[in-house]
N, CA and C of each residue as an Amber inpcrd file, in Angstrom:
protein
   747
   0.8430000  -1.2020000   0.0000000   0.0000000   0.0000000   0.0000000
   0.8740000   1.2460000   0.0000000   0.5240000   2.1880000  -0.8640000
   1.2930000   3.4240000  -0.9280000   0.9550000   4.2880000   0.2640000
   1.9700000   4.8820000   0.8560000   1.7370000   5.7670000   1.9950000
   1.2780000   7.1330000   1.5090000   0.4680000   7.7720000   2.3400000
  -0.0150000   9.1100000   2.0050000   1.1160000  10.1090000   2.1610000
   1.2100000  11.1130000   1.2910000   2.2580000  12.1210000   1.4230000
   2.0490000  12.9510000   2.6760000   3.1270000  13.3250000   3.2980000
   3.0740000  14.1320000   4.5140000   3.6160000  15.5150000   4.2230000
   2.8620000  16.5390000   4.6560000   3.2620000  17.9230000   4.4430000
   3.9160000  18.4490000   5.7110000   5.2260000  18.6890000   5.6580000
   5.9440000  19.2040000   6.8110000   6.2660000  20.6900000   6.6600000
   5.6050000  21.3440000   5.7190000   5.9090000  22.7570000   5.5020000
   5.3980000  23.5970000   6.6480000   6.0310000  24.7240000   6.8250000
   5.6030000  25.6670000   7.8430000   4.2610000  26.2550000   7.4460000
   3.3630000  26.5260000   8.4420000   2.0590000  27.0980000   8.0900000
   2.1490000  28.3570000   7.2580000   3.1850000  29.1560000   7.4600000
   3.2940000  30.4170000   6.7160000   3.5600000  30.1960000   5.2320000
   3.9750000  28.9670000   4.8550000   4.2480000  28.6850000   3.4500000
   3.0280000  28.1340000   2.7170000   1.9400000  27.8830000   3.4380000
   0.7700000  27.2950000   2.8130000  -0.2070000  28.3660000   2.3510000
  -1.0860000  28.0190000   1.4070000  -2.0260000  29.0140000   0.8710000
  -2.9650000  29.5460000   1.9380000  -3.3930000  30.7870000   1.7550000
  -4.3870000  31.3980000   2.6210000  -5.6280000  31.6920000   1.8050000
  -6.7620000  31.7510000   2.5040000  -8.0350000  31.8880000   1.7980000
  -8.3070000  33.3180000   1.3480000  -7.8160000  34.2820000   2.0840000
  -8.1260000  35.6740000   1.7520000  -6.9470000  36.3840000   1.1280000
  -7.2260000  37.2970000   0.2000000  -6.1360000  38.0110000  -0.4600000
  -5.8900000  39.3900000   0.1410000  -6.8100000  39.8320000   1.0130000
  -6.7240000  41.2020000   1.5240000  -6.4820000  41.2520000   3.0310000
  -5.8490000  40.2220000   3.5660000  -5.5840000  40.2150000   4.9900000
  -4.5720000  41.2950000   5.3540000  -4.6520000  41.8060000   6.6040000
  -3.7190000  42.8600000   7.0140000  -2.3260000  42.3280000   7.3210000
  -1.7320000  41.6150000   6.3510000  -0.3840000  41.0920000   6.4920000
   0.3550000  41.3960000   5.1960000   1.5350000  41.9670000   5.2840000
   2.3100000  42.3240000   4.1030000   3.5900000  41.5200000   4.0780000
   4.3090000  41.5180000   2.9520000   5.5880000  40.8020000   2.9000000
   6.5910000  41.3170000   3.9280000   6.4190000  42.5510000   4.3800000
   7.3330000  43.1330000   5.3640000   6.9330000  42.8280000   6.7960000
   5.8400000  42.0920000   6.9690000   5.3730000  41.7690000   8.3070000
   3.9050000  42.1190000   8.4620000   3.3260000  41.7770000   9.5990000
   1.8940000  41.9890000   9.7980000   1.5250000  43.4540000   9.9440000
   0.4410000  43.8490000   9.2880000  -0.1080000  45.1730000   9.5070000
  -1.0770000  45.0770000  10.6750000  -1.0100000  45.9980000  11.5860000
  -1.8050000  45.9270000  12.8030000  -3.2950000  46.0040000  12.4770000
  -4.0840000  45.0330000  12.9320000  -5.5270000  45.0920000  12.6880000
  -6.1880000  46.1530000  13.5560000  -7.3220000  46.6150000  13.1250000
  -8.0950000  47.5540000  13.9380000  -8.8950000  46.8290000  15.0140000
  -9.2550000  45.5850000  14.7150000 -10.0810000  44.7990000  15.6300000
  -9.5090000  43.3980000  15.7570000  -9.3880000  42.9080000  16.9800000
  -9.0040000  41.5190000  17.2300000 -10.1940000  40.8040000  17.8550000
 -10.5550000  39.6690000  17.2730000 -11.6450000  38.8350000  17.7640000
 -11.0330000  37.5700000  18.3690000 -11.2680000  37.3550000  19.6470000
 -10.7170000  36.1920000  20.3380000 -11.7370000  35.0670000  20.4470000
 -11.2990000  33.8610000  20.1810000 -12.0170000  32.6910000  20.6680000
 -11.8380000  32.6620000  22.1860000 -12.7050000  31.9340000  22.9000000
 -12.6300000  31.9250000  24.3640000 -12.1760000  30.5730000  24.9160000
 -12.9600000  29.5080000  24.6730000 -12.6440000  28.2120000  25.2730000
 -11.2960000  27.6760000  24.7810000 -10.3810000  27.4760000  25.6830000
  -9.0190000  26.9960000  25.4640000  -8.0830000  28.0680000  24.9140000
  -8.5980000  29.0260000  24.1530000  -7.7480000  30.1150000  23.6750000
  -7.4050000  31.0620000  24.8210000  -8.4260000  31.4900000  25.5530000
  -8.2180000  32.3700000  26.6980000  -8.3810000  31.6120000  28.0210000
  -9.3760000  30.7490000  28.0950000  -9.5940000  29.9800000  29.3250000
  -8.7150000  28.7320000  29.3460000  -8.2060000  28.4200000  30.5140000
  -7.4330000  27.1930000  30.7340000  -8.4050000  26.1210000  31.2080000
  -8.7040000  25.1670000  30.3510000  -9.6840000  24.1440000  30.6890000
  -9.0770000  22.9320000  31.3760000  -7.7970000  23.0110000  31.7030000
  -7.1390000  21.9120000  32.4030000  -7.8550000  21.4690000  33.6730000
  -8.3350000  22.4140000  34.5080000  -9.0050000  22.0100000  35.7480000
 -10.2770000  21.1850000  35.5520000 -10.8340000  21.1560000  34.3440000
 -12.0290000  20.3440000  34.1270000 -11.7390000  18.8630000  34.3470000
 -10.5060000  18.4440000  34.1110000 -10.1530000  17.0390000  34.3230000
 -10.3300000  16.6520000  35.7830000 -10.0200000  17.5740000  36.6990000
 -10.1900000  17.3200000  38.1290000 -11.6480000  17.0770000  38.4730000
 -12.5340000  17.7570000  37.7750000 -13.9690000  17.5770000  37.9980000
 -14.4160000  16.1580000  37.6470000 -13.8340000  15.5950000  36.6050000
 -14.1410000  14.2150000  36.2440000 -13.6780000  13.2680000  37.3420000
 -12.4810000  13.4940000  37.8460000 -11.9510000  12.6590000  38.9260000
 -12.8390000  12.7680000  40.1680000 -13.3270000  13.9690000  40.4340000
 -14.1870000  14.1940000  41.5990000 -15.3920000  13.2660000  41.6170000
 -15.9280000  12.9530000  40.4320000 -17.1570000  12.1460000  40.3770000
 -16.8640000  10.6710000  40.1300000 -15.5740000  10.3160000  40.1030000
 -15.2000000   8.9160000  39.9300000 -14.9140000   8.4990000  38.5110000
 -14.7080000   9.4710000  37.6140000 -14.4030000   9.1790000  36.2090000
 -12.9290000   9.4590000  35.9300000 -12.3520000   8.7970000  34.9220000
 -10.9470000   9.0490000  34.5830000 -10.7200000  10.4780000  34.0850000
  -9.6090000  11.0650000  34.4620000  -9.2990000  12.4440000  34.0780000
  -9.2340000  12.6180000  32.5660000  -8.7380000  11.5890000  31.8570000
  -8.5510000  11.7340000  30.4060000  -9.8640000  11.8880000  29.6540000
 -10.9770000  11.5470000  30.2970000 -12.2610000  11.6860000  29.6110000
 -12.6580000  13.1430000  29.3930000 -12.0180000  14.0550000  30.1100000
 -12.3340000  15.4720000  29.9180000 -12.0530000  15.8970000  28.4850000
 -10.9080000  15.4800000  27.9570000 -10.5550000  15.8370000  26.5800000
 -11.4750000  15.1440000  25.5800000 -11.8030000  13.8800000  25.8510000
 -12.7120000  13.1420000  24.9710000 -14.0740000  13.8020000  24.9280000
 -14.5560000  14.1820000  26.1000000 -15.8630000  14.8360000  26.2030000
 -15.8700000  16.1580000  25.4450000 -14.8630000  17.0160000  25.6500000
 -14.8710000  18.3250000  25.0020000 -14.7820000  18.1840000  23.4840000
 -13.9940000  17.2230000  23.0170000 -13.9350000  16.9820000  21.5670000
 -15.3010000  16.5750000  21.0340000 -16.0420000  15.7920000  21.8150000
 -17.3800000  15.3910000  21.4040000 -18.3590000  16.5570000  21.3750000
 -18.1990000  17.4830000  22.3080000 -19.0460000  18.6820000  22.3280000
 -18.8370000  19.4780000  21.0340000 -17.5820000  19.6920000  20.6770000
 -17.2870000  20.4220000  19.4380000 -17.8240000  19.6710000  18.2240000
 -17.6110000  18.3560000  18.1970000 -18.0930000  17.5480000  17.0670000
 -19.5920000  17.7260000  16.8630000 -20.3570000  17.6520000  17.9460000
 -21.8090000  17.7320000  17.8130000 -22.2660000  19.1430000  17.4480000
 -21.5810000  20.1640000  17.9920000 -21.9130000  21.5350000  17.6060000
 -21.6310000  21.7800000  16.1420000 -20.5120000  21.2520000  15.6540000
 -20.1680000  21.4000000  14.2390000 -21.1730000  20.6570000  13.3570000
 -21.5980000  19.4660000  13.8010000 -22.5360000  18.6670000  13.0150000
 -23.8660000  19.3960000  12.8530000 -24.3330000  20.0150000  13.9250000
 -25.5790000  20.7760000  13.8270000 -25.4120000  21.9740000  12.8910000
 -24.2760000  22.6560000  12.9830000 -24.0290000  23.7920000  12.0950000
 -23.9900000  23.3540000  10.6370000 -23.4690000  22.1660000  10.3970000
 -23.3470000  21.6670000   9.0240000 -24.7040000  21.4460000   8.3680000
 -25.7240000  21.1860000   9.1810000 -27.0580000  20.9950000   8.6140000
 -27.9410000  22.2270000   8.8280000 -27.3170000  23.3330000   9.2600000
 -28.0130000  24.6000000   9.3240000 -28.8220000  24.8710000  10.5720000
 -28.4620000  24.2080000  11.6790000 -29.1730000  24.4590000  12.9300000
 -28.1690000  24.5000000  14.0670000 -28.6560000  24.6690000  15.2910000
 -27.7360000  24.7420000  16.4220000 -28.4490000  24.4310000  17.7250000
 -27.6770000  24.2390000  18.7590000 -28.1640000  24.1260000  20.1350000
 -27.1490000  24.8590000  20.9910000 -27.5220000  25.2180000  22.2020000
 -26.6030000  25.9610000  23.0480000 -25.4320000  25.0870000  23.4750000
 -24.3180000  25.7530000  23.7540000 -23.1420000  25.0360000  24.2370000
 -23.4770000  24.2590000  25.4940000 -24.2030000  24.8830000  26.4220000
 -24.5300000  24.2260000  27.6850000 -25.3570000  22.9710000  27.4590000
 -26.3110000  23.0260000  26.5400000 -27.1490000  21.8570000  26.2740000
 -26.3290000  20.7180000  25.6830000 -25.5060000  21.0370000  24.6850000
 -24.6960000  20.0010000  24.0520000 -23.6940000  19.4280000  25.0460000
 -23.0780000  20.3040000  25.8530000 -22.0810000  19.8470000  26.8150000
 -22.6960000  18.9170000  27.8510000 -23.8650000  19.2700000  28.3740000
 -24.5140000  18.4420000  29.3820000 -24.9820000  17.1130000  28.7850000
 -25.5740000  17.1660000  27.5900000 -26.0220000  15.9320000  26.9420000
 -24.8380000  15.0150000  26.6410000 -23.7350000  15.6040000  26.1940000
 -22.5450000  14.8090000  25.8840000 -21.9430000  14.1850000  27.1400000
 -22.0430000  14.8940000  28.2620000 -21.5700000  14.3210000  29.5260000
 -22.3700000  13.0740000  29.8870000 -23.6820000  13.1220000  29.6550000
 -24.5020000  11.9540000  29.9310000 -24.0340000  10.7330000  29.1670000
 -23.6300000  10.9550000  27.9200000 -23.1230000   9.8530000  27.0800000
 -21.7270000   9.4180000  27.5510000 -20.8630000  10.3880000  27.8110000
 -19.4850000  10.0870000  28.1970000 -19.4130000   9.3390000  29.5220000
 -20.2670000   9.6910000  30.4620000 -20.2150000   9.0990000  31.8010000
 -21.0290000   7.8170000  31.9180000 -21.8050000   7.5050000  30.8910000
 -22.6930000   6.3370000  30.9650000 -21.9130000   5.0420000  31.2190000
 -22.3760000   4.2840000  32.1930000 -21.7820000   2.9920000  32.4820000
 -20.5730000   3.0200000  33.3980000 -20.1190000   4.2010000  33.7740000
 -18.9630000   4.3070000  34.6630000 -19.3950000   4.1690000  36.1260000
 -18.5170000   3.6410000  36.9760000 -18.8420000   3.5010000  38.4000000
 -18.6890000   4.8350000  39.1440000 -19.6170000   5.7430000  38.9060000
 -19.5590000   7.0750000  39.4980000 -19.8540000   7.0160000  40.9990000
 -19.3900000   8.0300000  41.7170000 -19.6090000   8.0530000  43.1620000
 -20.8660000   8.8110000  43.5570000 -21.6900000   9.1750000  42.5510000
 -22.9290000   9.9030000  42.8080000 -23.8680000   9.6700000  41.6240000
 -25.1340000  10.0240000  41.7490000 -26.0530000   9.8620000  40.6110000
 -25.5500000  10.6120000  39.3790000 -25.8980000  10.1120000  38.2150000
 -25.3830000  10.6720000  36.9640000 -25.6990000  12.1520000  36.8240000
 -26.9220000  12.5600000  37.1610000 -27.2860000  13.9660000  37.0090000
 -26.4590000  14.8500000  37.9300000 -26.1860000  14.3800000  39.1400000
 -25.3530000  15.1490000  40.0670000 -23.9270000  15.2530000  39.5410000
 -23.4380000  14.1950000  38.8990000 -22.0900000  14.2160000  38.3230000
 -22.0240000  15.2180000  37.1760000 -23.0490000  15.2170000  36.3340000
 -23.0970000  16.1670000  35.2130000 -23.0950000  17.5980000  35.7390000
 -23.8950000  17.8670000  36.7370000 -23.9720000  19.2200000  37.3010000
 -22.6420000  19.6480000  37.9130000 -21.9670000  18.7160000  38.6000000
 -20.6810000  19.0520000  39.2180000 -19.6450000  19.4210000  38.1550000
 -19.5990000  18.6640000  37.0750000 -18.6270000  18.9530000  36.0160000
 -18.9680000  20.2620000  35.3150000 -20.2500000  20.4720000  35.0060000
 -20.6410000  21.7020000  34.3150000 -20.3510000  22.9360000  35.1640000
 -20.4600000  22.8070000  36.4790000 -20.1560000  23.9330000  37.3660000
 -18.6950000  24.3530000  37.2930000 -17.8490000  23.4810000  36.7660000
 -16.4290000  23.8040000  36.6410000 -16.1590000  24.9860000  35.7310000
 -17.0610000  25.2540000  34.7810000 -16.8640000  26.3970000  33.8860000
 -16.8400000  27.7150000  34.6590000 -17.5100000  27.7450000  35.7930000
 -17.5900000  28.9810000  36.5810000 -16.3100000  29.2690000  37.3500000
 -15.3980000  28.2960000  37.3900000 -14.1660000  28.4610000  38.1730000
 -12.8910000  28.4340000  37.3340000 -13.0220000  28.3440000  36.0320000
 -11.8310000  28.2240000  35.1920000 -10.9650000  29.4850000  35.2610000
  -9.6500000  29.3120000  35.2220000  -8.7610000  30.4710000  35.1240000
  -8.4540000  30.7770000  33.6640000  -7.8330000  31.9100000  33.4150000
  -7.2750000  32.1840000  32.0910000  -5.8570000  31.6160000  32.0530000
  -5.3310000  31.4180000  30.8640000  -3.9350000  31.0030000  30.7250000
  -3.0150000  32.0980000  31.2630000  -1.8380000  31.7050000  31.7040000
  -0.9210000  32.6410000  32.3700000  -0.5480000  33.8350000  31.4990000
  -0.4920000  33.6420000  30.1820000  -0.0810000  34.7330000  29.2850000
  -1.1990000  35.7040000  28.9520000  -2.4230000  35.3790000  29.3260000
  -3.5730000  36.1500000  28.8650000  -3.6440000  37.5670000  29.4400000
  -3.5580000  37.7660000  30.7630000  -3.7000000  39.1490000  31.2590000
  -2.6910000  40.1210000  30.6550000  -1.4040000  39.7670000  30.6600000
  -0.3940000  40.6720000  30.1010000  -0.5590000  40.8190000  28.6020000
  -0.9030000  39.7340000  27.9220000  -1.0670000  39.8020000  26.4750000
  -2.2440000  40.6560000  26.0630000  -3.3550000  40.4930000  26.7520000
  -4.5440000  41.2960000  26.4500000  -4.2590000  42.7820000  26.6920000
  -3.6140000  43.0830000  27.8010000  -3.3170000  44.4930000  28.1020000
  -2.3300000  45.0780000  27.0950000  -1.3900000  44.2590000  26.6410000
  -0.4360000  44.7470000  25.6400000  -1.1220000  45.0370000  24.3130000
  -2.0610000  44.1970000  23.9260000  -2.8080000  44.4330000  22.6940000
  -3.6970000  45.6690000  22.8270000  -4.3230000  45.8240000  23.9780000
  -5.1430000  47.0140000  24.2070000  -4.2970000  48.2850000  24.1370000
  -3.0680000  48.2020000  24.6610000  -2.1820000  49.3690000  24.6650000
  -1.7800000  49.7790000  23.2570000  -1.8950000  48.8640000  22.2920000
  -1.5870000  49.1820000  20.8990000  -2.7390000  49.9220000  20.2210000
  -3.8320000  50.1000000  20.9390000  -4.9780000  50.8020000  20.3580000
  -5.8960000  49.9090000  19.5530000  -5.7590000  48.5960000  19.7200000
  -6.5880000  47.6450000  18.9840000  -7.8920000  47.3990000  19.7530000
  -9.0050000  47.4020000  19.0520000 -10.2810000  47.0470000  19.6650000
 -10.2910000  45.5390000  19.9280000 -10.7470000  45.1350000  21.1020000
 -10.7470000  43.7330000  21.4820000 -12.1670000  43.2550000  21.7740000
 -12.5490000  42.1440000  21.1330000 -13.8420000  41.5190000  21.3970000
 -13.6360000  40.0070000  21.4400000 -14.6490000  39.2950000  21.8940000
 -14.5970000  37.8400000  21.8580000 -15.7350000  37.3190000  20.9880000
 -15.5460000  36.1200000  20.4560000 -16.6000000  35.4090000  19.7330000
 -16.4990000  33.9500000  20.1330000 -17.4460000  33.5090000  20.9470000
 -17.3900000  32.1670000  21.5130000 -18.5550000  31.3230000  21.0360000
 -18.3280000  30.0150000  20.9500000 -19.4330000  29.0840000  20.7420000
 -20.2160000  28.8730000  22.0320000 -19.6780000  29.3690000  23.1400000
 -20.3430000  29.2740000  24.4300000 -21.0960000  30.5460000  24.7690000
 -21.6030000  30.5730000  25.9950000 -22.4140000  31.7020000  26.4430000
 -21.5540000  32.9050000  26.8070000 -22.0900000  34.0910000  26.6000000
 -21.3980000  35.3310000  26.9690000 -21.1500000  35.3750000  28.4680000
 -22.0780000  34.8410000  29.2610000 -21.9420000  34.8890000  30.7170000
 -20.6920000  34.1680000  31.2050000 -20.2770000  33.1170000  30.5110000
 -19.0730000  32.3810000  30.8940000 -17.8360000  33.2500000  30.6860000
 -17.7670000  33.9290000  29.5360000 -16.6450000  34.8220000  29.2730000
 -16.6520000  35.9980000  30.2340000 -17.8300000  36.4980000  30.5210000
 -17.9610000  37.6470000  31.4300000 -17.3460000  37.3200000  32.7940000
 -17.7280000  36.1960000  33.3740000 -17.2060000  35.8400000  34.7020000
 -15.7300000  35.4790000  34.6430000 -15.3000000  34.8500000  33.5490000
 -13.8900000  34.5000000  33.3800000 -13.0150000  35.7420000  33.4080000
 -13.4090000  36.7650000  32.6720000 -12.6120000  37.9850000  32.5840000
 -12.6950000  38.8250000  33.8530000 -13.8450000  38.7950000  34.5120000
 -13.9680000  39.5120000  35.7840000 -13.0080000  38.9150000  36.8090000
 -12.9240000  37.5930000  36.8690000 -12.0100000  36.9400000  37.8140000
 -10.5620000  37.2670000  37.4930000 -10.2560000  37.4060000  36.1960000
  -8.8790000  37.6710000  35.7750000  -8.5350000  39.1520000  35.8030000
  -9.5340000  40.0130000  36.0320000  -9.2930000  41.4500000  36.0890000
  -9.0730000  42.1050000  34.7390000  -9.5750000  41.4950000  33.6570000
  -9.3380000  42.0410000  32.3160000 -10.6260000  42.3990000  31.5810000
 -11.7630000  42.3420000  32.2560000 -13.0240000  42.6480000  31.5710000
 -13.0270000  44.0380000  30.9350000 -12.4810000  45.0750000  31.5940000
 -12.5110000  46.4090000  30.9750000 -11.7230000  46.5130000  29.6680000
 -10.8540000  45.5470000  29.3930000 -10.0570000  45.5960000  28.1630000
 -10.8910000  45.2730000  26.9250000 -12.0380000  44.6550000  27.1200000
 -12.8350000  44.1790000  25.9900000 -14.0120000  45.1000000  25.7090000
 -14.1250000  45.4530000  24.4490000 -15.2230000  46.3130000  24.0100000
 -16.5510000  45.5830000  24.0690000 -16.5540000  44.3300000  23.5990000
 -17.7780000  43.5310000  23.5620000 -17.4320000  42.0600000  23.7470000
 -18.3740000  41.3310000  24.3200000 -18.2680000  39.8800000  24.4240000
 -19.4200000  39.3060000  23.6120000 -19.0740000  38.5820000  22.5510000
 -20.0850000  38.0860000  21.6220000 -20.1660000  36.5670000  21.6530000
 -21.3330000  36.0640000  21.2840000 -21.5610000  34.6250000  21.1830000
 -22.1480000  34.3120000  19.8240000 -21.9620000  33.0820000  19.3750000
 -22.5370000  32.6710000  18.0950000 -24.0560000  32.5770000  18.1600000
 -24.6110000  32.7170000  19.3540000 -26.0620000  32.6470000  19.4910000
 -26.7650000  33.6930000  18.6180000 -26.0840000  34.8030000  18.3450000
 -26.6940000  35.8490000  17.5170000 -26.7840000  35.4530000  16.0490000
 -25.9230000  34.5300000  15.6190000 -25.9340000  34.1020000  14.2160000
 -26.7400000  32.8310000  14.0170000 -26.9250000  32.0650000  15.0910000
 -27.6790000  30.8200000  14.9870000 -26.8580000  29.6280000  14.5670000
 -25.5760000  29.8240000  14.2630000 -24.7090000  28.7200000  13.8550000
 -23.3730000  28.8210000  14.5730000 -22.8320000  27.6860000  14.9810000
 -21.5170000  27.6570000  15.6220000 -20.4190000  27.9890000  14.6220000
 -19.3580000  28.6050000  15.1210000 -18.1180000  28.6310000  14.3380000
 -17.7180000  27.1730000  14.0990000 -17.1480000  26.8570000  12.9330000
 -16.5890000  27.7500000  11.9240000 -17.5220000  28.1000000  10.7650000
 -18.8320000  28.0620000  10.9730000 -19.7520000  28.5090000   9.9210000
 -19.5080000  29.9890000   9.6200000 -19.5040000  30.3360000   8.3750000
 -19.1990000  31.7190000   7.9910000 -20.1620000  32.7200000   8.6290000
 -21.4160000  32.3160000   8.8040000 -22.4080000  33.2210000   9.3680000
 -22.0120000  33.7280000  10.7460000 -21.2890000  32.9250000  11.4990000
 -20.8730000  33.3340000  12.8480000 -19.9030000  34.5090000  12.7860000
 -18.9380000  34.4360000  11.8810000 -17.9600000  35.5250000  11.7390000
 -18.6160000  36.7740000  11.1420000 -19.4850000  36.5550000  10.1530000
 -20.1550000  37.6900000   9.5220000 -21.0110000  38.4490000  10.5330000
 -21.7040000  37.7150000  11.4030000 -22.5500000  38.3630000  12.4000000
 -21.7110000  39.1710000  13.3810000 -20.5500000  38.6540000  13.7540000
 -19.6700000  39.3800000  14.6790000 -19.1580000  40.6650000  14.0420000
 -18.7740000  40.5880000  12.7790000 -18.2920000  41.7820000  12.0810000
 -19.3880000  42.8420000  12.0010000 -20.6050000  42.3960000  11.7310000
 -21.7240000  43.3400000  11.6400000 -21.9810000  43.9960000  12.9900000
 -21.9460000  43.2060000  14.0600000 -22.1640000  43.7550000  15.4000000
 -21.1060000  44.7970000  15.7610000 -19.8790000  44.5700000  15.2910000
 -18.7710000  45.4740000  15.6220000 -18.6240000  46.6130000  14.6260000
 -19.3780000  46.5810000  13.5360000 -19.2380000  47.5990000  12.5020000
 -17.8490000  47.5850000  11.8950000 -17.3080000  46.3850000  11.6910000
 -15.9200000  46.2420000  11.2330000 -15.8580000  45.5550000   9.8770000
 -14.7910000  45.8470000   9.1320000 -14.5140000  45.1630000   7.8780000
 -13.6350000  43.9450000   8.1500000 -13.8880000  42.8790000   7.4090000
 -13.0890000  41.6680000   7.5780000 -11.6090000  41.9310000   7.3320000
 -11.3020000  42.8070000   6.3680000  -9.9150000  43.0710000   5.9940000
  -9.1220000  43.7570000   7.1060000  -9.8120000  44.3680000   8.0510000
  -9.1480000  45.0690000   9.1480000  -9.3110000  44.3380000  10.4790000
  -9.7140000  43.0640000  10.3900000 -10.0110000  42.2820000  11.5880000
  -9.1640000  41.0220000  11.6190000  -8.7220000  40.6530000  12.8080000
  -7.9220000  39.4400000  12.9890000  -8.5540000  38.5490000  14.0460000
  -8.7460000  37.2860000  13.7060000  -9.2020000  36.3050000  14.6880000
  -7.9990000  35.6500000  15.3420000  -8.0480000  35.4910000  16.6650000
  -6.9930000  34.8240000  17.4160000  -7.5930000  33.5840000  18.0760000
  -7.0020000  32.4200000  17.8300000  -7.5380000  31.1770000  18.3770000
  -6.4540000  30.1200000  18.4780000  -6.6680000  29.1630000  19.3600000
  -5.7770000  28.0030000  19.4480000  -6.2410000  26.8810000  18.5250000
  -7.4700000  26.9880000  18.0250000  -8.0610000  25.9110000  17.2390000
  -7.8310000  26.1160000  15.7410000  -7.1400000  25.2080000  15.0760000
  -6.9660000  25.3410000  13.6290000  -8.2760000  25.4150000  12.8580000
  -9.3050000  24.7180000  13.3110000 -10.6000000  24.7900000  12.6140000
 -11.1720000  26.2050000  12.6520000 -10.9180000  26.9360000  13.7370000
 -11.3920000  28.3100000  13.8610000 -10.5760000  29.2330000  12.9500000
  -9.2780000  28.9850000  12.8900000  -8.4090000  29.7480000  11.9820000
  -8.8800000  29.5660000  10.5450000  -9.1570000  28.3300000  10.1700000
  -9.5970000  28.0340000   8.8130000 -10.9230000  28.7300000   8.5010000
 -11.8860000  28.6210000   9.4210000 -13.1890000  29.2330000   9.1800000
 -13.1170000  30.7350000   9.0540000 -12.3470000  31.3810000   9.9370000
 -12.2210000  32.8380000   9.8920000 -11.5160000  33.2840000   8.6220000
 -10.4940000  32.5440000   8.2160000  -9.7680000  32.8960000   7.0020000
 -10.6810000  32.8270000   5.7830000 -11.5130000  31.8120000   5.7250000
 -12.4420000  31.6780000   4.5930000 -13.5210000  32.7530000   4.6120000
 -13.7330000  33.3620000   5.7820000 -14.6800000  34.4740000   5.8870000
 -14.0110000  35.8100000   5.6120000 -12.7020000  35.7880000   5.2910000
 -11.9980000  36.9990000   4.9010000 -11.2010000  37.6840000   5.9830000
 -11.2030000  37.1260000   7.2090000 -10.4530000  37.7340000   8.3020000
  -8.9910000  37.3230000   8.2460000  -8.1230000  38.1590000   8.7750000
  -6.7530000  37.7470000   9.0430000  -6.7860000  36.8410000  10.2720000
  -5.7610000  36.0270000  10.4380000  -5.7850000  35.0660000  11.5350000
  -4.4300000  34.9650000  12.2150000  -4.4880000  34.6990000  13.5180000
  -3.2830000  34.4360000  14.3000000  -3.5250000  33.1600000  15.0880000
  -2.7000000  32.1630000  14.8270000  -2.8110000  30.8850000  15.5240000
  -1.9780000  30.9470000  16.7970000  -2.6310000  30.7940000  17.9270000
  -1.9640000  30.7950000  19.2210000  -1.5300000  29.3640000  19.5260000
  -0.2490000  29.1070000  19.3600000   0.2880000  27.7490000  19.4530000
   1.1620000  27.6230000  20.7030000   0.5300000  27.4280000  21.8380000
   1.2710000  27.3330000  23.0900000   2.0460000  26.0310000  23.2060000
   1.6150000  24.9900000  22.5190000   2.2140000  23.6660000  22.6860000
   3.3840000  23.3990000  21.7540000   3.4890000  24.1640000  20.6640000
   4.5300000  23.9000000  19.6790000   4.1720000  22.8030000  18.6930000
   2.9080000  22.3690000  18.6870000   2.4640000  21.3070000  17.7790000
   2.4380000  21.8050000  16.3350000   2.5550000  20.9000000  15.3630000
   2.4660000  21.3160000  13.9590000   1.0400000  21.7000000  13.5920000
   0.9280000  22.5920000  12.6310000  -0.3870000  23.0210000  12.1550000
  -0.9010000  22.0260000  11.1190000  -2.1780000  21.6050000  11.2010000
  -2.7150000  20.6260000  10.2470000  -2.6930000  21.1510000   8.8100000
  -2.1490000  20.3610000   7.9140000  -1.9860000  20.7900000   6.5290000
  -3.3080000  20.9090000   5.7770000  -4.3700000  20.2540000   6.2760000
  -5.6410000  20.2860000   5.5540000  -6.4450000  21.5550000   5.8080000
  -5.9790000  22.4080000   6.7270000  -6.6470000  23.6840000   6.9890000
  -5.8800000  24.8270000   6.3350000  -6.5990000  25.9030000   6.0240000
  -5.9530000  27.1180000   5.5320000  -4.9870000  27.6150000   6.6040000
  -3.7920000  27.9790000   6.1950000  -2.7520000  28.3950000   7.1350000
  -3.0570000  29.7330000   7.7790000  -2.5930000  29.9380000   9.0020000
  -2.7730000  31.2410000   9.6530000  -1.8550000  32.2880000   9.0440000
  -2.2220000  33.5370000   9.2010000  -1.3640000  34.6310000   8.7550000
  -0.1970000  34.8300000   9.7100000  -0.4480000  34.5940000  10.9920000
   0.5920000  34.6910000  12.0120000   0.5190000  33.4850000  12.9240000
   1.6420000  33.1660000  13.5270000   1.6950000  32.1390000  14.5590000
   2.4250000  32.7310000  15.7640000   1.8520000  32.5570000  16.9520000
   2.4490000  33.1090000  18.1600000   2.4390000  32.0640000  19.2590000
   3.4460000  32.0980000  20.1050000   3.5440000  31.1440000  21.2080000
   2.7490000  31.5870000  22.4250000   2.3430000  32.8500000  22.4500000
   1.5670000  33.4050000  23.5500000   0.9300000  34.7070000  23.0880000
   0.0170000  35.2240000  23.8860000  -0.5710000  36.5200000  23.5360000
   0.4470000  37.6440000  23.6730000   1.3850000  37.4870000  24.5840000
   2.4510000  38.4790000  24.7130000   3.2970000  38.4870000  23.4460000
   3.5890000  37.3110000  22.9220000   4.3380000  37.1930000  21.6700000
   3.5500000  37.8240000  20.5250000   2.2550000  37.5770000  20.4700000
   1.4330000  38.1590000  19.4110000   1.4660000  39.6860000  19.4730000
   1.3420000  40.2480000  20.6700000   1.3850000  41.7030000  20.8150000
   2.7150000  42.2610000  20.3390000   3.7870000  41.5480000  20.6250000
   5.1130000  41.9970000  20.1850000   5.2080000  41.9740000  18.6650000
   4.6230000  40.9600000  18.0290000   4.6560000  40.8890000  16.5780000
   3.8380000  42.0080000  15.9300000   2.8080000  42.4590000  16.6090000
   1.9420000  43.5000000  16.0530000   2.3720000  44.9040000  16.4570000
   3.3730000  45.0000000  17.3160000   3.7770000  46.3270000  17.8080000
   4.6810000  47.0410000  16.8070000
């Protein structure tokens, strides 16, 4: 059997979907608006694994569960409908925890894990990075597949809520990212042009979706992992938000 070819090229060498992104051969042009993803990009979801252990489930199921939440949200978007993040997350927990020797009733276990969203911290680089981007005069907003209330409490705990002009959710568009309608609705709410806007996310699928909607993109790669070759490449790659601010300064 012939092996499939492997692409080891750097993301910056791969094609991009938009021709008018605020990036030039001499380096990135500073966007007027930065749109942040929230879950995992700004919030550190590592503590959710502890919640699984609390109810008698293996810690590694946290990652499996969250991947399933995204899968189901994307599947609904693909057929032109949606459900709230909280509904999909809770329903997916019921499936993920089914049959496990939990230390409490299943519904109580689901509630305990879901309550973990209210206690999540931001990643260590986020406060300084957000403030550095704000100091550059860039408008900052969020666009999450989750509820605005989750981002609101996350930023209040981190002391960075005043840095953000608006906190947006895909609920206004009716479709989860990476559906184009989600990005278009955010741009309309902000009164911004795609060519002057940059999406920042840790998720390659989000980078790909935003790029196809005409936005510039910055992939936040804290782990150093390779970028998937099947997605449109980001315009920028940064190891932290502080690094991103330095690249845009």
